C-alpha positions in Angstrom: -199.9 138.3 39.5 -199.4 141.6 38.0 -196.4 142.3 35.6 -194.0 144.4 37.6 -194.3 147.3 35.2 -198.1 147.8 35.6 -199.4 150.5 38.1 -202.3 150.3 40.0 -205.2 152.0 39.1 -207.3 154.6 40.9 -210.4 153.8 43.1 -212.8 156.9 42.4 -215.4 157.5 44.7 -218.4 158.1 42.5 -221.5 160.5 43.8 -224.6 159.4 42.7 -227.9 161.4 43.3 -229.6 161.0 46.6 -233.4 160.7 45.4 -234.2 160.3 41.7 -231.5 158.5 39.8 -232.7 160.5 36.9 -231.5 163.9 38.5 -228.2 164.4 37.7 -228.2 168.0 38.1 -226.8 167.6 41.5 -223.9 165.7 40.5 -220.7 168.0 39.1 -219.9 167.8 35.4 -216.7 167.0 36.2 -217.8 163.9 38.4 -219.9 162.8 35.5 -217.4 163.2 32.9 -215.1 161.2 35.1 -217.5 158.3 35.4 -218.2 158.1 31.9 -214.8 157.2 31.3 -214.8 154.3 33.7 -215.2 150.8 32.7 -215.2 149.0 35.9 -217.1 149.5 38.8 -217.6 148.0 42.3 -221.5 148.9 43.6 -223.5 148.4 46.9 -226.3 147.2 44.3 -225.3 146.2 41.2 -229.0 146.6 39.3 -229.4 150.3 40.6 -225.6 151.0 40.0 -226.3 149.7 36.3 -229.4 151.7 35.8 -227.7 155.1 37.1 -224.8 154.0 34.5 -227.0 153.6 31.7 -228.8 156.9 32.4 -225.1 158.6 31.9 -225.4 157.0 28.5 -222.3 154.3 29.5 -223.2 151.3 27.4 -223.9 148.0 29.5 -222.0 145.9 27.6 -218.5 148.1 28.0 -218.8 148.0 31.6 -218.1 145.5 34.4 -220.0 145.9 37.9 -219.2 143.8 40.7 -221.5 144.0 43.4 -220.7 144.2 47.1 -221.3 140.7 49.0 -223.0 142.2 52.2 -223.7 138.6 53.7 -220.1 137.4 53.1 -218.4 136.7 56.6 -215.0 137.6 55.0 -214.7 139.8 52.1 -212.1 138.8 49.4 -210.7 142.1 48.5 -208.5 140.7 45.4 -211.6 139.7 43.4 -212.8 143.4 43.7 -209.4 145.0 43.5 -208.0 142.5 40.8 -208.8 145.2 37.9 -206.9 148.1 39.5 -204.0 146.0 40.0 -204.3 145.4 36.4 -203.6 149.2 35.7 -207.6 150.1 35.3 -209.4 152.8 37.1 -212.1 151.9 39.3 -215.3 153.6 40.6 -217.0 152.8 43.7 -220.7 153.8 43.8 -223.2 154.0 46.8 -226.7 153.5 46.4 -227.6 157.3 47.2 -225.0 160.2 47.5 -221.6 160.0 48.7 -219.9 156.3 48.7 -218.5 155.2 52.1 -220.4 157.4 54.3 -222.8 155.4 56.4 -222.2 152.6 53.7 -220.5 149.4 53.3 -218.1 151.3 50.7 -215.9 152.3 53.7 -214.2 148.8 54.1 -213.5 149.3 50.7 -211.6 152.1 50.9 -209.7 151.2 54.1 -208.1 148.2 51.9 -207.6 150.4 49.2 -205.1 152.6 51.3 -203.7 149.2 52.8 -202.7 148.3 49.6 -201.4 151.8 48.7 -203.8 152.2 45.8 -204.9 156.0 45.5 -208.2 157.0 46.6 -210.2 160.3 44.7 -213.4 161.3 45.7 -215.5 163.2 43.4 -217.6 165.9 44.6 -220.9 164.8 44.9 -224.1 165.3 47.3 -224.4 164.0 50.9 -227.4 163.9 52.8 -225.9 164.4 56.2 -223.9 167.1 55.3 -226.6 169.1 53.0 -229.0 168.5 56.3 -226.5 170.0 58.7 -225.6 172.9 56.7 -229.7 173.6 56.4 -230.4 173.1 60.1 -228.3 175.7 61.6 -226.7 173.7 63.9 -223.4 173.8 64.7 -221.0 172.7 61.7 -218.0 173.1 64.0 -218.9 170.3 66.0 -221.0 167.6 65.1 -221.7 163.7 65.6 -222.9 161.2 62.9 -224.5 158.3 65.1 -226.3 156.1 62.6 -228.6 154.3 63.8 -230.1 154.1 67.3 -230.9 150.8 69.3 -233.7 149.0 68.0 -234.9 148.2 71.5 -236.8 150.9 73.1 -235.2 151.0 76.5 -231.7 151.3 74.8 -232.9 153.7 72.5 -234.5 156.2 74.8 -231.0 155.7 77.0 -229.0 156.5 73.8 -231.0 159.9 73.1 -230.6 161.1 76.8 -227.0 160.3 76.6 -226.5 162.0 73.4 -228.6 164.8 74.4 -226.3 165.4 77.8 -223.3 165.2 75.5 -224.8 167.7 73.0 -225.3 170.2 75.9 -221.9 169.9 77.3 -219.9 169.9 74.2 -222.1 172.0 72.1 -222.4 169.1 69.7 -225.2 168.8 67.1 -226.2 164.9 66.8 -227.3 163.8 63.7 -229.2 160.2 62.8 -230.6 158.4 60.4 -233.3 155.5 60.3 -234.9 152.8 58.2 -237.6 154.8 56.5 -240.3 152.7 57.8 -239.4 153.4 61.5 -238.8 157.2 60.9 -242.3 158.3 62.6 -241.6 156.1 65.9 -237.9 157.6 66.2 -239.5 161.1 65.2 -241.8 160.7 68.3 -239.4 159.2 70.8 -237.1 162.6 70.0 -240.2 164.5 71.1 -241.0 162.4 74.4 -237.3 162.1 75.5 -235.5 165.6 74.7 -235.6 168.5 76.5 -238.5 171.0 75.3 -235.8 173.9 74.9 -233.6 171.5 72.7 -233.3 172.1 68.8 -234.5 169.6 66.7 -234.1 169.2 62.6 -235.8 166.8 60.5 -234.5 167.0 56.8 -236.9 164.5 54.3 -236.4 163.8 51.0 -233.1 166.1 50.4 -232.6 166.8 46.5 -236.3 165.1 45.9 -239.7 166.3 45.0 -240.9 166.2 48.6 -238.0 168.1 50.3 -239.0 169.4 53.6 -236.1 170.6 56.2 -237.1 172.3 59.5 -235.6 172.8 63.0 -237.5 174.1 65.6 -237.2 173.9 69.3 -239.0 170.4 70.7 -241.7 172.5 72.7 -242.6 174.1 69.0 -242.8 170.8 67.0 -245.1 169.7 69.5 -247.5 172.5 68.6 -247.7 172.0 64.6 -248.8 169.3 63.0 -245.9 166.8 62.1 -244.2 166.4 58.9 -245.0 163.5 56.6 -242.0 161.4 57.4 -243.6 157.8 56.5 -241.3 155.8 54.2 -239.1 158.7 53.0 -235.4 158.8 53.5 -234.7 161.2 56.2 -232.2 162.8 58.5 -232.6 163.9 62.0 -230.4 166.4 64.2 -230.5 167.7 67.4 -228.7 170.0 69.2 -228.8 170.9 73.5 -227.9 173.9 75.1 
């Protein structure tokens, strides 16, 4: 149990590069400076987190990185937040981009609020927002749908339902997929969506192979498809 005079630390949400971990040019200096001051971290993957922190010049012997156990039936948050209640600031890192966005870190942020731990997000790149801003689709009304169902019939039904909702409410619908399934999902969009529906694909955002393009489905069918295989991608469509 902590001393009554000990004030809890702060949980900082640490942005990391989306593509190459060495490409820290997309991370604001203020976020880099704060990260370099921290000595305790919660990470989706300890190995990749340590690699990134080493790039920032942080000595490995000076830090503690606790990896999120994604297979645990019930997370023991006390273990992760112990440094916080000892008065230490702690950084939460994702594998790429901003933590807690399509990321298991969201559970830790929610728990931090329950425990009255101050949460401070540091500015950094988010592939979802970068893709949306570059798509030309609605930034006023949009919905992130994560992964569509793996079963083809359910996936087709979901696409149709979300297209109908997009048309009715003028919503931009955002999706991600496991990279090796990108081509399959893109082909499903081309086969299911209406010809006039706008479809954007954003590939390897901030990376060397970055490609972002928005076309109506009927026009995508007239052009060679982009190289999607095994590359991190965001898909967006808007109907009506």
